[in-house]
C-alpha positions as CSV (number, residue, x, y, z in Angstrom):
1,X,6.2,-19.1,9.1
2,X,4.7,-15.8,7.8
3,X,1.0,-15.4,7.4
4,X,-0.4,-15.8,3.9
5,X,-1.2,-12.4,2.2
6,X,-4.9,-12.1,1.8
7,X,-6.3,-11.8,-1.7
8,X,-8.7,-8.9,-2.0
9,X,-9.4,-9.2,-5.7
10,X,-10.0,-12.8,-6.6
11,X,-10.4,-12.2,-10.3
12,X,-7.0,-10.7,-10.7
13,X,-5.3,-12.2,-7.6
14,X,-4.4,-8.9,-6.1
15,X,-3.4,-9.0,-2.5
16,X,-3.9,-6.6,0.4
17,X,-0.2,-5.9,0.6
18,X,-0.2,-4.8,-3.0
19,X,-3.0,-2.4,-2.3
20,X,-1.3,-1.2,0.9
21,X,1.9,-0.5,-1.0
22,X,0.0,1.5,-3.7
23,X,-1.7,3.7,-1.1
24,X,1.4,4.2,1.1
25,X,4.1,4.6,-1.5
26,X,2.4,5.4,-4.8
27,X,0.0,7.9,-3.4
28,X,-3.2,6.3,-4.8
29,X,-6.3,7.8,-3.4
30,X,-9.3,6.4,-5.3
31,X,-10.7,3.0,-6.4
32,X,-9.9,4.1,-10.0
33,X,-6.3,4.8,-8.9
34,X,-6.1,1.3,-7.4
35,X,-7.5,-0.3,-10.6
36,X,-4.9,1.5,-12.6
37,X,-2.0,0.9,-10.2
38,X,-2.6,-2.8,-9.3
39,X,-5.4,-4.0,-11.6
40,X,-7.5,-4.9,-8.5
41,X,-11.2,-4.2,-9.2
42,X,-10.9,-4.5,-13.0
43,X,-12.7,-7.8,-13.2
44,X,-16.1,-8.3,-11.8
45,X,-15.8,-5.3,-9.5
46,X,-17.1,-7.2,-6.5
47,X,-14.1,-6.2,-4.4
48,X,-14.7,-2.4,-4.8
49,X,-16.2,-2.1,-1.3
50,X,-13.2,-3.9,0.3
51,X,-10.8,-1.7,-1.8
52,X,-12.6,1.4,-0.5
53,X,-12.3,0.2,3.1
54,X,-8.5,-0.5,2.6
55,X,-8.1,2.9,1.0
56,X,-9.6,4.5,4.1
57,X,-7.5,2.4,6.5
58,X,-4.2,2.9,4.8
59,X,-4.6,6.5,3.8
60,X,-4.9,7.4,7.5
61,X,-1.6,5.6,8.3
62,X,0.4,7.0,5.4
63,X,3.7,8.4,6.6
64,X,4.9,9.9,3.3
65,X,3.4,12.8,1.5
66,X,0.9,11.9,-1.3
67,X,3.1,13.7,-3.8
68,X,6.4,12.2,-2.7
């Protein structure tokens, strides 16, 4: 059984895998980009710190050019 995807933004039910996909394959680079791309962080904004940490983590592991 696969592990359940962790919800990062409880207000809008956005998961870590959605954020990871946006960073790795859509080239998002800022919290504002994540808000526009996934809606995460557009509610109470309490998840912005966690979104910033995920941006740092996944931006380092990106294997495709940002402009691809």
